[in-house]
C-alpha positions in Angstrom: 43.3 120.6 -9.2 43.9 119.0 -5.8 47.4 119.2 -4.3 48.8 115.9 -3.2 46.2 113.8 -5.2 47.7 112.1 -8.2 46.3 109.9 -10.9 47.0 106.7 -8.8 45.1 108.0 -5.8 42.1 109.1 -8.0 42.0 105.7 -9.6 42.1 104.1 -6.1 39.2 106.3 -5.0 37.1 105.2 -8.0 37.7 101.5 -7.2 36.9 102.1 -3.5 33.6 103.8 -4.3 32.7 100.9 -6.7 33.5 98.4 -3.9 31.3 100.0 -1.2 29.4 96.7 -0.9 32.3 95.5 1.2 31.1 95.1 4.8 31.7 98.2 6.8 33.0 98.1 10.3 31.1 101.0 11.9 33.1 102.6 14.6 33.9 106.1 15.9 37.2 107.8 15.1 40.1 106.6 17.2 39.6 109.4 19.7 37.0 112.1 20.6 39.8 114.7 20.6 42.6 116.0 22.7 45.1 118.9 22.8 48.0 117.9 20.6 51.6 118.6 21.6 53.1 118.5 18.2 54.4 120.2 16.1 57.0 122.0 18.1 55.7 125.4 19.2 58.7 126.7 21.1 60.1 130.2 20.9 63.6 131.5 20.1 63.4 133.5 23.2 60.5 134.6 25.5 56.9 135.4 24.7 56.8 138.9 26.2 59.2 141.8 26.8 62.5 141.0 28.5 63.6 144.0 30.7 66.5 142.7 32.7 69.7 140.5 32.3 72.3 139.2 34.6 74.6 136.1 34.9 74.8 133.5 37.7 76.9 130.4 38.4 74.6 127.6 39.7 77.5 125.8 41.5 79.8 128.6 42.3 83.4 127.4 41.8 82.2 124.0 40.6 82.5 122.6 37.1 79.2 124.0 35.7 79.4 127.1 33.6 77.4 130.2 34.4 73.9 130.8 33.1 72.2 133.9 31.7 69.3 135.0 33.8 66.5 136.9 32.1 63.6 138.8 33.7 60.5 140.4 32.2 56.8 140.2 31.7 56.9 136.8 30.0 55.3 133.4 30.9 57.2 131.2 28.4 60.9 130.8 27.6 61.8 128.5 24.7 59.2 125.8 25.1 58.8 125.8 28.8 56.7 127.7 31.3 58.7 130.3 33.1 56.9 133.1 35.0 58.7 136.4 34.7 62.2 134.9 35.1 64.2 132.2 33.3 67.7 131.0 32.7 69.5 130.2 29.5 72.4 127.7 29.6 74.9 128.5 26.8 76.6 125.1 27.3 73.5 123.1 26.6 71.7 125.7 24.5 68.5 125.2 26.5 66.1 127.3 28.5 64.9 126.3 32.0 62.6 127.7 34.6 64.1 129.6 37.6 61.4 129.4 40.2 58.5 131.7 39.8 58.0 135.4 40.6 54.5 137.0 41.0 54.9 139.9 38.7 57.0 141.6 36.0 60.7 141.7 36.7 62.4 144.9 35.6 65.7 144.7 37.5 68.2 141.9 38.1 71.6 142.1 39.7 74.1 139.4 40.9 76.1 140.2 44.1 78.6 137.6 45.4 76.8 135.0 43.2 73.4 135.8 44.7 70.7 137.0 42.3 68.3 139.8 43.4 65.2 140.8 41.5 62.7 143.7 41.6 60.3 145.3 39.2 57.0 147.1 38.6 55.1 143.9 39.2 56.8 143.1 42.5 56.7 144.7 45.9 60.1 145.0 47.5 63.1 142.9 46.4 63.5 139.1 46.1 66.6 136.9 46.6 67.3 133.6 44.8 68.9 131.0 47.0 69.5 128.5 44.2 66.2 126.8 44.7 63.5 129.4 45.5 62.8 133.1 45.5 62.5 134.7 49.0 61.1 138.2 49.5 63.5 140.5 51.5 62.1 142.0 54.7 60.0 145.2 54.5 61.7 148.6 54.4 60.3 150.9 57.1 57.4 148.5 57.4 56.5 148.8 53.7 57.4 147.1 50.5 58.6 149.7 48.1 58.5 149.2 44.3 62.1 149.3 43.4 63.0 150.9 40.0 66.7 150.0 40.1 69.1 147.6 41.9 72.9 147.9 42.1 75.7 146.0 43.8 78.2 147.9 45.9 80.9 146.3 48.1 78.7 143.2 48.7 75.6 145.3 49.5 72.4 145.7 47.5 71.6 149.4 46.8 67.9 149.8 45.8 66.0 152.9 44.9 62.2 153.0 44.6 58.9 154.5 45.6 56.5 153.9 48.5 52.7 153.9 48.4 52.9 157.5 49.8 54.7 158.6 46.6 58.1 159.2 48.4 61.2 158.1 46.5 64.0 156.7 48.7 67.2 154.8 48.4 68.1 151.9 50.7 71.2 149.7 51.4 70.7 146.0 52.1 73.4 144.3 54.1 73.2 140.5 53.5 75.5 139.8 56.5 73.1 141.3 59.0 69.9 141.0 56.9 69.0 144.6 57.5 68.2 147.7 55.5 69.9 151.0 56.0 68.4 154.2 54.7 70.4 155.7 51.9 68.6 158.9 51.1 65.5 160.6 49.7 65.2 161.7 46.0 62.6 164.0 44.4 61.6 161.9 41.4 62.4 158.3 40.3 65.9 156.9 40.0 66.5 154.7 36.9 70.3 153.9 37.0 73.1 153.6 39.5 76.9 153.4 38.8 80.0 153.4 41.0 82.9 155.6 39.7 86.1 156.6 41.4 85.1 156.0 45.0 81.5 157.3 44.7 78.2 156.4 43.2 76.2 158.2 40.6 72.4 158.1 40.5 70.5 159.0 37.4 66.8 159.4 36.6 64.2 162.2 36.7 65.7 163.6 39.9 65.5 167.2 40.9 66.8 166.9 44.5 68.6 164.4 46.6 68.6 164.7 50.4 67.7 168.4 50.1 70.4 169.2 47.5 69.3 170.4 44.1 70.4 168.4 41.1 69.6 168.0 37.4 68.7 164.4 36.6 72.1 163.2 38.0 73.2 163.0 41.7 76.7 162.2 42.8 77.4 160.7 46.3 81.2 160.7 46.8 84.3 162.8 46.3 83.5 166.1 44.6 84.7 166.2 41.0 84.2 169.5 39.2 80.5 170.0 38.1 79.3 166.4 37.8 76.3 167.2 40.0 75.2 170.0 37.7 73.9 167.2 35.5 72.1 167.2 32.2 68.8 168.6 30.8 66.8 165.4 30.6 66.2 162.0 32.2 69.2 159.6 32.6 68.3 155.9 32.0 71.7 154.1 32.0 75.3 154.4 33.1 78.5 152.7 32.0 82.2 153.1 32.7 84.3 153.2 29.5 87.9 154.4 29.1 87.9 155.5 32.7 85.0 157.9 32.0 81.5 157.8 33.4 79.1 157.4 30.4 75.4 158.4 30.9 72.6 157.7 28.4 69.0 158.8 28.3 66.9 161.5 26.7 68.8 164.8 26.9 70.5 167.3 24.5 73.0 169.1 26.7 75.1 169.1 29.8 74.4 172.0 32.2 77.7 173.6 31.3 76.3 173.9 27.7 78.3 171.1 26.2 75.9 169.9 23.3 75.1 166.2 23.4 72.5 163.9 21.9 71.2 161.4 24.4 74.6 160.4 25.6 77.3 162.2 27.5 80.8 161.5 29.0 82.2 162.7 32.2 85.8 162.5 33.4 86.9 163.4 36.9 89.9 165.1 35.2 88.5 166.9 32.2 84.7 167.2 33.0 81.9 167.0 30.5 82.2 165.9 26.8 80.1 164.6 24.0 80.4 161.1 22.3 80.6 162.4 18.8 77.2 163.5 17.5 75.5 160.9 19.8 72.4 159.0 19.0 68.9 160.2 17.9 66.3 159.8 15.2 63.4 160.2 17.7 64.5 157.9 20.5 66.9 157.8 23.4 69.2 155.5 25.3 67.9 152.7 27.6 70.9 150.5 28.2 74.7 150.4 27.8 77.5 147.9 28.1 81.1 147.4 27.1 82.0 144.6 24.6 85.2 143.8 22.6 86.7 147.2 23.5 83.7 149.2 22.3 80.9 151.1 24.2 77.6 149.5 23.3 74.5 151.7 23.4 70.9 150.6 23.0 67.4 152.0 23.3 64.8 153.4 20.9 67.0 155.6 18.7 67.4 155.0 14.9 70.6 157.0 14.2 74.1 157.0 15.7 76.7 159.5 14.6 74.2 160.8 12.0 74.0 157.4 10.2 71.2 154.8 10.4 71.5 152.5 13.4 68.3 150.7 14.5 68.2 150.9 18.3 71.7 149.6 18.9 75.2 150.9 18.0 78.8 150.7 19.1 81.2 153.6 19.8 85.0 153.4 19.9 86.6 156.3 21.6 89.7 156.2 19.4 92.6 158.6 19.8 91.8 161.7 21.7 88.2 160.6 22.4 86.8 161.8 19.0 85.3 158.4 18.5 83.4 156.6 15.6 79.9 155.2 15.7 78.9 152.0 13.9 75.6 150.1 13.6 75.5 146.5 14.9 74.1 144.7 11.9 70.6 145.7 10.9 69.6 146.4 14.5 66.2 145.7 16.1 62.6 146.4 15.0 61.7 147.7 18.5 63.1 149.0 21.7 66.1 147.3 23.4 65.9 147.5 27.2 68.9 145.6 28.6 72.4 144.6 27.6 75.0 142.3 29.1 77.9 140.1 28.1 77.7 136.3 28.4 79.9 133.5 27.1 81.9 136.0 25.0 78.8 137.3 23.3 76.7 140.5 23.7 73.2 139.8 24.8 70.4 142.3 24.0 66.8 142.0 25.4 63.7 144.1 24.9 60.4 144.3 23.1 61.7 143.5 19.6 60.7 140.6 17.4 63.4 140.9 14.8 67.1 141.5 15.4 69.3 142.0 12.4 67.8 139.7 9.7 66.7 137.1 12.2 63.3 136.5 13.9 64.2 136.7 17.6 61.6 136.7 20.4 62.7 139.6 22.7 66.2 138.4 23.2 69.2 137.9 20.9 73.0 137.5 21.0 75.8 139.2 18.9 79.0 137.2 18.3 80.9 140.2 16.9 79.6 139.9 13.3 76.1 138.3 13.4 72.9 138.4 15.4 71.7 134.9 16.5 68.7 133.6 18.6 68.7 131.9 22.0 67.1 128.6 21.0 65.7 127.2 17.7 62.2 128.6 17.9 60.2 126.2 15.7 56.8 127.9 16.4 55.3 131.4 15.7 57.2 134.3 17.1 54.1 136.3 18.1 50.3 136.2 18.1 48.3 134.8 15.2 45.0 136.6 14.2 43.4 134.2 11.7 43.6 130.7 10.3 42.8 129.9 6.7 43.5 127.5 3.9 45.1 127.8 0.5 45.7 124.9 -2.0 45.1 122.4 0.8 47.6 124.0 3.2 46.9 125.5 6.5 47.6 129.3 6.4 48.1 131.6 9.4 48.4 135.3 9.6 49.0 137.8 12.4 51.5 139.9 14.2 54.4 137.4 14.1 57.5 138.4 12.1 59.0 134.9 12.2 57.9 131.3 12.1 60.0 128.1 12.3 63.1 130.3 12.7 62.5 132.2 9.4 61.3 135.7 8.7 57.8 135.4 7.2 56.4 138.9 7.6 53.0 138.1 9.3 51.9 135.2 7.1 52.9 131.6 6.7 51.7 128.2 5.6 52.2 124.8 7.1 54.3 122.3 5.1 52.9 118.8 6.0 55.8 117.0 4.4 58.6 118.9 6.3 56.5 119.6 9.4 57.3 123.3 9.6 56.1 126.8 8.7 57.1 128.3 5.3 57.1 131.9 4.2 54.7 132.9 1.4 56.7 134.9 -1.1 58.8 136.7 1.5 55.7 138.0 3.4 54.8 141.6 4.2 56.8 144.6 5.3 55.9 148.0 6.6 58.4 150.8 6.3 61.1 148.2 5.8 60.3 146.1 8.9 58.3 142.9 8.9 54.6 143.7 8.5 51.4 142.4 10.0 48.5 140.6 8.3 45.0 140.9 9.8 42.9 138.6 7.5 43.1 136.2 4.6 40.7 134.6 2.2 40.7 132.9 -1.3 39.4 134.8 -4.3 39.4 133.5 -7.9 41.9 130.8 -6.9 44.3 133.1 -5.2 45.2 133.8 -1.6 44.3 137.4 -0.5 45.9 139.1 2.5 45.1 142.4 4.1 46.6 144.4 6.9 48.9 147.3 7.8 51.7 146.7 5.2 53.1 148.7 2.3 55.0 145.9 0.5 54.1 142.3 -0.2 57.0 140.1 -1.2 59.0 143.2 -2.1 56.2 144.6 -4.3 54.6 147.9 -3.3 51.1 147.2 -2.0 48.5 149.4 -0.3 47.4 147.2 2.5 46.0 144.3 0.3 47.6 141.9 -2.1 47.0 138.4 -3.7 49.3 135.4 -4.0 49.2 132.8 -6.7 51.3 129.6 -6.5 51.2 129.5 -10.3 52.5 133.1 -10.6 54.8 132.6 -7.7 54.6 136.2 -6.5 52.4 138.7 -4.7 50.3 141.2 -6.7 48.8 144.4 -5.3 45.1 144.9 -5.3 44.8 148.6 -5.3 45.0 150.8 -2.1 42.9 150.0 0.9 42.9 151.1 4.5 43.6 148.6 7.3 41.1 145.9 6.6 40.6 143.4 9.4 38.0 141.1 7.7 37.7 139.6 4.2 35.0 137.4 2.6 33.7 136.6 -0.9 30.0 137.5 -1.6 28.3 137.3 -5.0 31.6 136.6 -6.7 33.1 139.9 -5.3 35.7 140.4 -2.6 34.4 142.2 0.4 36.6 144.0 2.9 35.7 145.6 6.3 37.9 147.6 8.6 38.0 149.1 12.0 38.9 152.4 10.4 37.8 153.9 7.1 39.1 152.0 4.1 40.4 154.9 2.1 37.4 156.7 0.5 35.2 153.6 0.7 33.9 153.9 4.2 34.4 151.0 6.5 33.0 148.4 4.1 34.1 148.0 0.5 33.9 145.6 -2.5 36.5 144.8 -5.1 35.2 144.7 -8.6 36.7 145.5 -12.0 40.2 145.9 -10.5 39.1 148.7 -8.1 37.5 149.2 -4.7 34.0 150.6 -4.3 32.0 151.7 -1.3 29.4 149.2 -0.3 26.6 151.8 0.0 27.4 155.1 1.7 30.2 155.0 4.3 29.4 153.9 7.9 28.2 157.0 9.6 30.5 156.8 12.6 32.9 154.2 11.5 33.3 150.9 13.2 34.4 151.8 16.7 37.9 150.6 17.6 39.2 148.4 19.1 36.5 145.9 18.0 37.4 144.6 14.5 34.4 143.9 12.3 33.2 140.4 11.4 31.7 139.2 8.1 29.6 136.2 7.1 27.2 135.1 4.3 23.8 133.9 5.5 20.6 133.2 3.6 22.0 134.9 0.5 22.9 138.1 2.3 26.2 139.6 3.5 26.2 140.0 7.3 28.4 142.7 8.9 28.9 142.9 12.7 30.9 145.0 15.0 30.2 148.0 17.2 28.2 150.6 15.2 24.9 152.4 15.1 24.2 153.0 11.4 25.5 151.7 8.0 24.5 153.5 4.8 22.2 155.8 6.8 20.2 152.8 8.1 19.9 152.2 11.8 21.5 148.8 12.3 22.8 148.4 15.9 25.8 146.0 15.8 24.6 143.7 13.0 23.5 144.5 9.5 22.7 142.6 6.3 23.4 143.6 2.7 21.3 142.0 -0.1 23.4 143.4 -2.9 21.5 146.7 -3.0 20.5 147.9 0.4 21.3 147.5 4.1 18.9 146.4 6.8 19.0 145.6 10.5 19.4 142.0 11.6 17.5 141.4 14.8 16.3 145.0 14.9 17.1 146.7 18.2 16.8 143.5 20.3 20.3 143.9 21.9 19.6 146.0 24.9 21.9 143.8 27.0 24.0 142.2 24.2 25.5 141.0 22.0 27.2 144.4 21.7 29.9 144.8 20.5 29.7 141.8 18.3 33.2 140.1 18.1 32.4 137.1 15.8 29.8 135.7 13.4 29.3 132.0 12.6 26.8 130.1 10.4 26.1 126.5 11.5 23.6 124.8 9.2 20.4 126.9 9.2 21.5 129.0 12.2 23.3 132.4 12.5 25.3 132.8 15.7 27.0 135.9 17.1 29.4 136.4 19.9 28.9 139.5 22.1 28.7 140.7 25.6 30.7 137.6 26.6 28.0 135.2 25.4 26.9 133.3 22.3 23.6 134.4 20.7 21.4 132.7 18.1 19.1 134.5 15.6 15.6 133.0 16.1 13.2 134.7 13.7 14.2 138.3 14.0 15.3 138.1 17.7 18.6 137.4 19.2 18.5 134.8 22.0 21.4 133.7 24.2 22.6 130.1 23.9 22.2 128.9 27.5 23.5 127.4 29.7 26.9 128.5 28.4 30.2 127.1 29.6 32.9 129.2 27.8 33.7 132.3 29.7 33.7 135.7 28.0 33.0 134.3 24.5 34.8 136.2 21.8 35.2 133.9 18.8 32.9 131.3 17.1 33.5 128.7 14.4 31.5 125.8 12.9 32.9 122.4 13.6 31.3 119.1 12.4 27.8 120.7 12.5 28.4 122.1 16.0 29.2 125.5 17.3 32.7 126.0 18.6 33.0 128.9 21.1 36.2 130.4 22.6 36.7 133.0 25.2 38.7 134.8 27.8 40.4 133.5 31.0 38.3 131.4 33.3 37.9 131.0 37.0 37.7 127.8 39.1 33.9 128.0 39.0 33.8 128.1 35.2 35.8 125.1 33.9 36.8 126.0 30.4 37.1 128.8 27.7 36.8 126.4 24.8 33.6 124.3 24.2 31.3 122.8 21.6 27.6 123.4 21.4 25.7 120.5 19.8 22.3 122.3 19.6 21.2 121.5 23.1 24.2 121.4 25.4 27.8 122.5 25.8 30.8 120.1 25.9 34.1 121.5 27.2 37.3 120.8 25.3 39.8 119.6 27.9 41.1 122.1 30.5 41.1 125.1 28.2 43.8 127.7 27.6 45.5 130.2 29.8 48.8 131.7 31.0 50.0 134.6 33.1 49.4 137.2 30.4 46.4 135.6 28.8 43.6 138.0 27.7 41.7 135.8 25.3 41.6 133.6 22.2 41.9 135.8 19.1 41.3 133.3 16.3 39.8 129.9 15.7 39.7 127.7 12.6 39.4 124.2 11.3 41.8 122.3 9.0 41.9 118.6 8.2 39.3 117.9 10.9 41.5 119.6 13.6 40.6 122.7 15.6 43.3 125.5 15.5 43.3 128.2 18.1 45.5 131.3 18.4 45.9 134.0 21.0 48.2 135.3 23.7 47.9 132.1 25.8 51.0 130.1 26.9 49.2 127.0 28.4 46.9 124.5 26.7 45.4 121.9 29.0 48.2 122.4 31.5 51.1 122.1 28.9 53.3 125.0 27.7 52.6 126.3 24.2 53.4 129.6 22.4 50.5 131.5 21.0 48.8 128.6 19.2 47.6 125.0 19.6 45.3 122.6 18.1 42.7 120.0 19.1 42.2 116.7 17.3 43.2 113.1 17.1 46.8 112.0 16.9 45.8 110.1 13.7 42.7 111.9 12.3 42.3 109.5 9.4 42.0 106.4 11.6 38.2 106.3 11.1 37.7 102.7 12.3 39.4 103.5 15.6 41.7 100.4 15.6 44.9 102.4 15.9 46.1 101.1 12.6 46.0 103.1 9.3 44.5 100.9 6.6 42.1 100.8 3.6 39.3 99.9 6.0 39.6 103.5 7.3 38.8 104.8 3.9 35.7 102.5 3.6 34.4 103.8 7.0 35.0 107.4 5.9 33.2 106.9 2.6 30.3 105.2 4.3 29.8 108.2 6.5 30.3 110.6 3.6 27.6 108.8 1.5 25.3 109.0 4.5 26.0 112.8 4.9 27.4 112.1 8.4 29.0 115.4 9.6 32.0 113.4 11.0 32.9 113.2 7.3 33.2 117.0 7.0 37.0 116.5 6.9 37.9 119.9 5.6 35.9 121.6 8.4 34.2 124.2 6.2 30.7 123.0 7.1 28.6 120.3 5.4 29.7 117.2 3.5 31.1 117.8 0.0 33.3 116.2 -2.6 36.2 118.3 -1.4 36.1 116.3 1.9 37.0 113.1 0.0 40.1 114.6 -1.6 41.3 116.3 1.6 40.8 113.1 3.5 42.7 111.0 0.9 45.5 113.5 0.8 45.9 113.3 4.5 45.5 109.4 4.4 48.4 109.1 1.9 50.6 111.2 4.2 50.0 108.7 7.0 49.8 109.3 10.7 
């Protein structure tokens, strides 16, 4: 009945309860709580899109090997804080910071072992001196946003745009520390490449220095009709077999040679195709040469007419006819950059899966297999909800991987091994790892909902149930994208941002089928606010951003008594909480999060919980009889975005959560007396963490606070339990119940 509790432990419990006359040492738990650093929450890569790659040798001709430099929109690399730029050392297999840049890095280039950076989040270009980044001087008294960087004869060639909307190219001479104007283009330049004594520029260019051109401009010796260009944007260049290769989103060269997103140009023979090219709805973003093959990457899904997910190789063969091949199972999202490092091909982009491996935005190909850069023991993307099943912590969300394995958006924590485990292979959508929005338990099984079409390989219409006894997922009919689940009156209730099939935005599961819970919501629940569900005073509570449900005017919050809908709080939300982002029941009180604040239902009126410390409150949860509130980024005048409300005042939890790309805490839950938080944060109380963290005591079962785990701790716990002390609410579901004893004992037998 209870996992981890055997006959011996049950007998021990009986003896302990009988022996409660033993004097009790009354003490508080060993700590009042802290942000916990374990388990390992590192990534096998970076936490946001990687846009740029280059290599750099830290000691020049010294004994150290070169490192891989990565740029992007990330704030975390592996398990360390790294704002927008980081380095990977292949010799030590470790990530490290490389200074700090103030915005997204989209371009990196190494010239004479000096690294230069630019991007959409940076004004002008920056140079790395081995210790710090230095901004290069202004160009014509302005800092352009450079779209592309290129090294030519020791100089930096940079093309970009001014505030005035003018696109220019500039030449930086490091010897004199001066810029020289290179030329003016009509439209942005995305790629530069030297070829046979000249330089090719590609992009969305219609004119350069007054000369018309078609997406490609050539500055150098005249070779046939190169400047006639192609019929669509050029994003990347490479030189392969003495030919200039260009990739992008186009279908023909101007001399009517049919191509598909990739074309070849020879200064001898002119334009040619690369077989049937790449396609399937996407184009080329990056190219490189590896092991004698041309490597092409981007957003395409076919190469040479065969499946190739966003990356492929092309071998020119005899006569240039060439053959296309996929590189493993490819990527689940766009690849933005390629390079070669330590004999391996490196790919970076916005993907979360490469081949059959969970890889956070960067991966390496050794010629036969895709591998990660780092072990990545944590979640590979953002969690959306915490839950429990059979005594284990369960998490669901947008992450394809956890603890280095593909888990398909849902995983559970294995206390014994200290790692995340897949649940029956997880979810997939159109063959790629799926996403899970919400979970709950129903009739002893774990139920998961979200945008997926298969659960553990079994066809499922967005909702399925898992049983440890059965050992497999089982579909539960067809449902739209449900983002909230709860059990009410022995029935499973689902609510979604969009209509749940023909069941409106709220539906119940009964008799093996889904049924509308009253007429459909008149206008639907407005995206992007997902609905929230709770059970309060015998009624089902629905909250979100809506005006009516079942034809009844119920602004933002409604109650269902099993037959009809009614408004909760009537129209007392003129200034909030609207939209409502979370519901929470603590003892006799119903709380709602909305308009950045916490609200309590008093009679039939919503009142703000003041004074409030958490900033931009979005999520609520009960914790030991108190209200736990979480919110969005905070300023220096507002000290935290995580706090507890004990009924009269707020108490902040440490220094809160944050990060360069932090927008808010997306989920909160309680398990084994610890608070679990998930979101797009990368810092918890000043320490690096990837997407999730938890608050609690290093040894939560040390109830006598002496730092030693002993039977005395059980006596103290049972004393509190018998006195209905909320510190004995060990399972964190609210209130003191028999289940708390078994959860506590299971954790006690596992030790600290």
